[in-house]
N, C-alpha and C positions, 0 to 999 in steps of 0.2 A: 504494500500500500504506500503510495506516495502522496504527500500533501505539501505543496510548495506555495509560499507567499513571497512575491518579489516586489521590491520597492525601488524604482529608478535604478541606480547603479548598485544597490544593495541586494543581497540574496539571503533570505531567511528560510530555512527548510527543515521539516521534520520527516524522518524516514524510519520506518520499522523494517528491519532486514532479517531474513532467516537464511542460514547457510550462505553467508556472504562470501564475496570473492576479493582477491587483492586488487588494489587500485592501480592498474597499469596506466602508464602515461606516455609522453611523446618522446623525449630525449632519453639517452642512456642514463643521464644523471637523475632524471625524474623517475625512471623505472627503478633504478637502484635505490633511491630514497623511499619510494613507495613499497618496494619489496621488503624493506626493513621495518615496515609499519608496525608500531607497537600499539595496535588496536585489537579489540575483540573481533576475530574473524571467524569464529565458529570452529567446530571440531574438524570440519573438512571444507575444502574449497569446492563449491558446486555451482553450476549454473542450470538454468532451465532451458533446454534445447539451445544452448549457446548464448543465452541472454543472461548477463551477470549484473548484479547491483553491488558495486564495491562498497565495502564498509569504510567509508571515508567521509570527511566533513564537506565534501563537494557534491553538488547535484550532478552526478555522473552516471552514465550507463555504458556498459561494454558489450559489444557483439563480437563473438569469436568466430573462428573459421567454421564451427558447426552450423552457424546461421548463414554465413556468407556463402558457403558451398551449396546451400539449398536454393539460392537465387538463380535467375536466368544466367546461363554461361556468358561471360563477357560483360555482364551488366555493371555499370558504374557503382562504386562503393557508396556514392551519395544516395542512390536509389534504395540501397539496403537499409540505410539509417532512417528511412521513413518509419521503421518499426518503433523508433524512440518517440515517446510523447513530447510534443512541442516542436518536433522537426517536421518540415514539409518540403519535399522535393518533387518538382514536376519535370518529368523527362520530355525531351523533344521527340523521342521515338521509342520504340519498344525494346531496343537493344543496347542503349546506353552509349552510342558512339556519335551522337549529334548534339550534345549539350543539354542544358536544362537550367532550372531556377531553384535555388536553395534559400529557404528562410528558417530561422530558429526563433521561436517566441515572437514572431512578427518582424524580426530584423532581417534585412536582406544580406546577400553574400558579402557586401562591402563592410559589414559589421561583424563578420564571422571569420575567425582565424582557422585556416585549413593547413595542417602540417602532415608530413609524410616522413617517418623516421626522424622527426624533429626539424626538418627543413620547411621553410615557409613556401606555400604553393599559391597564395593569393598573388594576383598580378601586382607588380611593384609600381605600376602607374596608376591604376584606378581601383585596385584591390579586388577585382573581379575573380570569380572562381570558374574554371573551365572543367566541367564535370566529365567531358569526353576524353580528357587526357590523363585520367587517373590510372593507378596501377592495376594490372590484371588481378581479378579477385581471387584466383587460385593461389596466389602467393602473398595474400594479406593474412597475417596471423590474427590480428584483432583490430577493431576500431572502437575508440571511445569518444563519447560526446559529453562535453562539459557544458551545462546550461548556465551561461552567464559568468563563468569564472575561468581563469587560466592557471597553468602551472607557473611558478615564479620565474622559470627560465624560458617561457614562451617567447619566440622571436617576433613579437608583435607589440607595437606601441599601445594598442587598444583593441579589444574585441568584445564590445558590450553585448553582442548577440550570443556569444559563446564560442566554443572551439570544437573542431573535429580533428581528431588525431588518429592516424592509423600506422601500423608497423608491419614491416616485411617479416616473413617467416625466417626462422633460423635454419640453415642447411641441416639435413638429417644425418645422423650417425651411420645410417644404413644406406647401401647402394640401392638405387631404385630409379624408376622412370614413370612418367604419367603422360598419357595422350588422350585428349578428348576432342570430339567433333560435334558440331551442332548445325542444324538446318532449320529454316523457318520461313514464314511468309515474306513476301517482297524480295524473294531470292536471297534471303539471309544465309550466309555461310560463315562458319567460324571454326578454326582449328587451334588448339593450344597444346603445346608439348613442353615437358620439363624433364631434365635429367639431374638426379642427385648423385654426387660422387661417393657419398659415405665418407667415413674417416679413412683418408688415404695414407696417413702416416702412422696411425696408432697413437698420435699425440694431439688429437683434436683438430686436425686440419681437414676441413670439409667445405663443399661448395655445391651450388646449384646453378643451372643455366636454363632459361625458359624463353619461349617465343610464341607469339600468337598472331593470327591474321583473321580479320573480320571484314566482310563486305555485305552490303545490301542495297537494294534500290530505294530511291525516294518514293514514298507511298502516294505522292500527290501529282506527279507528272511523268512524262515519258522520257525524261532526260537524267535527272539527278541521281548521283551515286554517293554512297558512304564507303570509304576505303581506309582501313586502319590496320597498322601493324605495330607490334611492340616487342621489345627484347629486354630481358633482365638477367642479371647475374649477381651472385654474392659469394664471397670466399670468407671463411671464418677460421680463426686460429685461437684455440684455447691457450691460456697461459696459466700454468699451475693447476691447482685443484680447488681454488677458492672462488671460482666464478669469473676470474679475470679473462679478458679476451681482446682481440683486435679483429674487426670485420671491415671489409671493403665491398661496396656494392655499386653497381652501375645500372642505369635505366635509360632507355631510349624509346620514344613514342612518335609515330608519324601518322598524321591524318591528311587525307586528300578528299575532302567532302565538298559537295555543292550545297548552296543555301537551300533551305526549304522555301516554298513559294510565298509570295506576299500578295494576296488577292484583294481587289477593291471591295469594300463593304457596301455593296449595292446589289440589287437583284432585279434589274430592268428586264422585262420579258424579251425584248429584242436583242439582248446581248448573249454571248456565249461565255462559258466558264473559262477563266484564264487569269494570268497575272498582269496583263497590261492594263493601262488606265481605261481602255475601251471595253474591257471584259467585265464579268460579274462574279459574285461569290456563288459557290455551289448551293443549290436549293435542297439537296438531299445527299445521302451517303453514296448513291450511285454516280453522282456527278463529281465526286471527290477527285478522281483521276482525270486530268485534263492534258491537252496537247499544247506544247509550246512550238515556236518556230524553229524546229530542228528535225532533220538537217536543213542547212541553209548555206548560202554563199554570200560573202561580203561583196560590197560594190567593187566592180573592176576599175582599174586605173587606166587613164588614157593620157598620153603625153600631150602637153600643151592645153589641156582642158582643166578647168577648175572643178575637180571631182568632189562629190559630196558623199556622205555616208548613207548606209541603210541600217536596218535594225538587227541584222544578223549578229548574234553573239551578245546582244545587249540586254536580254531578258534577266530579270532578277533571279530567276531559277538557275541561270547559267553561271552565276557568280561562284567563285571558289573560296573556301575558308581553310587553306592549308596550314599545317603547323608541324614543326620539328622541335621536339622538346627532349631534353636529356639532363641527367645529373650523375655526379659521382659523389658518394657519401661514405664517410668513415665513422664507425662507432668503436669506442674503446673503453675499457675499464681496467684500472690498475690499483691494487692494494698497496699503499705506500708503507703502512705499518699497521699494527693491530688496531682496528676500529677507524682507520683513516683511508678513504677511497677517493680516487680521482677518476673522473670520466671526461673524455674529450671527444666531441663530435664535429669535425670540420666537413664542409660540403661545397660543391660547386654546381651551379645550374646554368643551363643555356636554353634560350627560347628564340625561335625564329618562326614568326607567324604573320599572317595578314588576312584581311577580309575586305571585300568591296567589289565594285563593278567597273564599268567602262565609262568613258567620256569621249568627246570629240577633240582631237588634237589638230592644231593648225600648223601648216608648213611655213606660214608667213608671220610677220610681227603684229603685235597689238599696239595700236596707236593710242597713247595716253597724253592728252593735252598737246596734240600735234607732234609728239615724240614717239618714234617707234621703239618698242621694247620687246625683248625676248625673256621668257620666264613663265611662271605659273600665275596667271592673272585672271581674276574673276572666276575661279574654279576651272579654268581650261589652260592647257599648255600651248604656248606659242614658241615654236622651235627654231625656225630658220633652217631646217634640214628636210631632206626628201624622205618622208615617212613611208610612202608606198612604192618607192623605187621606180617611178615613171619618168624621172629625169627633170621634173619641174618643181617649183615651190609655190604652187597655186592651190593646193588641195586641203580638204578636211578629211581626216582619217580617224576611224574608231580605234582607240587605244585602251589598254588595261590600266586602271589607276586604283589599286587597293591601298589601304592604310597598312603600312608595314611596321612591325615591331620586332626589335632585337634586344634581348636582355642577357646580360652576363651578371650572375649573382653569386656572391661568396658568403658563406655563413660559418659560424663557429659557436658552439655551446659547450661550456666547460663548467663542471661542478666539482666541488670538494666537500665531501661528507665526513663528519667526525661524530662517532658514537661516544659521547661523553661518559655515559655509563649505560646500564641496561634499560634505563627509563628515559633517557634524554639524548636527543640527536639534533645536530645542527648541520646546515649546509650553506655554502656561499656559492654563487654562480656568476658567470659573465657570459653575455650573449652578444654576438655581433652579426649584423645582416647588412651587406653592402650590395646594392643593386644599381648597375649601370644600365639605364633604360633608354633606348634610342627609338624614337618614333619618326618615321619618314613616310614618303608617299611617292616612290619612284613609279615611272610609267613603263609599260612594255607593249609589244606588238601582238596582234592576233594573226592567225593563219587564214587561208581563204575560207575555211569552214567556221570561222568565228571562235576558234579555240585559242587560248593563250599559248604563245610559243614557250613560255615558262610561267608557271603559276606564281613564281617569285621574281617579279621584275627587277628586284634588287640584284639578282644574279647577272643580269645583262641590261643594265639601266641605260635609258636614252638620255643623251646630253644635247643641249641646244647648240646653236652655231657658235656661241662664245666658249663652249666647253664646259658649261655648268650643268650639273645634274638637275633634271626637271622633276619636281615633286610637289605634291599638293599640301604637304606639311613637312616641317623640319624643326624638330626640337629634341633636346637632350635633357634627361632627368637623372639625378643621382638621389636615391633614397637610402639613407644611412641610419642604422639603428645601433646604438651601443647601450647595453643594459646591464646593471648590476643588481643583484638580488640576494636576499638571505631568507632562510626559513628555519624555524624551530619546531620540534615536535617533542612533547613530553607526556608521561603517563603518571597519573596519580590515582592509584586504585583502578576503579572501573572507568575513570574519566581520562580521555586523551585530548590533548590540546595541540592545535596547529596554529602557528602565527607566522605570517610571511610579509615581506616588504620588498617590492621591486621598484626600481627607478629607471624608466626608459628615457634615453636621450636621443630624440629622433630629429633628423634634419633632412629636408628636401631642397635640393639645389636644381632649379628649373631654368633652362636656357631656351628661349624662343628665338629662332633665327629668321622668322618671317614677319611681315607686316600684318597686324590685326586690323581688319577692315570693318568689323561689325561687333556689336555687343554680344552676339551669339557665337562668336569665335571664328568666323570666316577669315581666311588669310590669303595674302599674295606672297609668293616666294620666288627668290632669285638666286638661292644657293650661295655659292662663293663668288658670284659676279659682283665685285665691289663697285664697279662703275654703274651697273644697273641699280643696285641698292641705293647708291648716292643720288642718282637721278630720280628714282621713284620717291625717295624721301623728300627731295626738293619740290617735286610736283604735288605731293600730298602731305603738307606740313601738319595737318590735324590728326593723322593716323598714328597709332601706336607702332613704333618701329621695333626692330629686334631688341630684346632685353633679357635681363636675368633677374630672377627673384629667389630669395632664400628664406625658407620658413622653418622655424624650429619649434619643437614640442618637447617639453620636459615636465614630468610629473613624478610624484612619489605616491605609490599605490599600495595601501596596506590590505591585508586579508587576515581573517581569523576564523577558526572553526573548532568546534568541540564535538566529540563523539562520546556518548555514555552507553556502556554495555551493561544491560540488565543481567544477562547470562550469556552462555556460549552460543545462543541462537538469535538473540534479539538485541538491537542497539538503536539509538536515536541520535540524530545529529542536528546541529544548528550552525550556520555559517554566515559570515558577512564579508563582502569584498567590494573594493572600490575600483572601478574599471571605466574610466572616463574616455569619451571620444573627443578628439580635438582637431 
């Protein structure tokens, strides 16, 4: 039975727990600290079909592999946590590879911290969560949801909505292999395979490697596809016999998905179902599947003629949302002396992704106050180069213009735990999260069938006649978190007390390299063309030019919790935490 009363940033909760489980957490240090918990945990550690209610002062629920394995193969882990009261996740498709929307207690994903083996997965620019890029469920050991509070070493400045933390399985001591295959509607196909090495040295050296591939058709039109592949590996080395170890893991996920349709919300009888402005919304389920302009041919080019574009390749449904994401993470635990344990978890993440459609590119200049300029002006690229290869500079040509994001992110979580005596334990921690977040908007070409030559125009970017890269946005952001924290846990008879204090020091350094032309954020960009930037600034003195802003956020955030054990089966807790957003 759960009864929770929450007030603003405070959490007060009463829980009665039977056969409770240990409170697993996110980083190696938090797992180590929780596993030493001096609370009444019952005679045995048990869950109900893989659902555990940890005997902790936090409002937390844990789902283990017993539950995860029973969900649809390949399903995102965020769909699985729909089982937790207060959590709501809406999938964009039946198979978990097309994204979705997560809320916890009414807070959206930008107010929720999502971590994977302790590393932060929220986008470092807008804090969004991308559910289709999560770890294959077959290799997730457990996921725990904190409703409104965080571990003291959480790599987040604030998460008022709560946290979702999941951890990778530990490689098995036994040699083994696993292969699973799935088929479903809309031509869904998925295969997953894993090999476990077992203990290959007799000294605790073990590893696993896994791979998966999933594809399906878009259920709404005759074109879109979902195509996802993922690779994971982890090697583990035990050190001694007291639980110390070093583990290194790698993860790579690749998505090549088309957008789902965006249909007009009107139902005029004379219109047909489709995604263009002249179409209408389906009137019933039978009309859900509609046909777009595919296959088609782009407008042919003619030398000496001012060619214009046609609609081939421009439908919303033909947009791509590709992503390449990967990380390398290390987990380690070292016993320095009796009762003193150090854990260190460094990590590196890489993200390359984009999303967006097409626009019209011009081979000639844009005239601004009688001055010809080349660059990205008024939402269109003016190039001064032959885009369609017909030998003239007279044409309008359809080009690809997605919003490109590249992130390099470095993280570190270090904890030092000291067991003062059998009833008192303290730990201090340091957390660092450094994200180099680059947002650009390079343009690329389409082939004769309206398909992108490369879904990542950044790989073969188009430059204008001055040699400057043409892009619809151009900004650089550095999101830097340094956090120190401390936590105490003590036991007085049947009463256990936890008290924590964390102090995040967060800085965002934002560099905008374009001119802001409207309050809603439209920009004109000239890249590294200094002459064009100077000329444009002189012609538009009232516009906001390229600039830098630095914003800092520093808080001291306390938390306290108590657990009272009535017997070896029943306990009650109360907790308070301060977790402000800023």
